[in-house]
N, C-alpha and C positions, 0 to 999 in steps of 0.2 A: 320428281325433286321436287320439294316443294321451298314456296321463300316464305317469307312472312316479311313485305315492308309496310314503314309508315311511309307520309308524308314529310317533304322535305321542300323549306323556302332559305334562301340564301336573299338575306336586301329584300325582303318583298316579293321575292320571283320563284313560282312554285318550279320543282327538281322532278321532272317523271321519274325516279328513282328504277319503278317496275320495265317500264320500259327500256329503260336503257341496259339494266340486269338483260331482259330478253333480248332486245339485240346483241348484248355481247355474247351469252350465250349460243347462241345461233350459229357462232362461230369457230362452236366445238360441236357441232353436229346435234345438239338440243333444239327438241323444235316445243312451242309454244303450245300448252293444251287450252288454259282457260285463265281467268284471274279472279276469283272473287273478292268482293267487296265487301268489307264488312263494319260496318256503323260503330266511332265509339264515340259512350256517351257522356264518359264526366275525365277525362284524360287530358291533364293538362301539362306542357312544354314547359320547360325548367324557364326561369324569370328572365328575362334580360330587358334589355333597352332598346334595344335593335328590334326584335319583335316581339311588343307588348299584347300579352292576352290575347296570345296564340294558342290557341287547340292544335291539337290532332285529331282529324274529323273522322279517315276512314284508314284503314289498314290493310290491303291489300296482299291475296295468300294466290301467289303465281306457280301455275306448276305446270312442270316442264318434262321430258319425256326422251328420253337416248333414239336417234335416228334407228 
């Protein structure tokens, strides 16, 4: 299984979504093989007053397989 995950921040606190997904899927007999990290050059998040000038820096490709 391949899952693309972007970075997330809530009020400035980074949320490790890829780690959360990996931990959750382990309970369903999935094994984490590897996570590839791709650097995003010019993608912007939507404009808000809370996350001003926040850019998506990386995107993660999580690779899992069934036991």
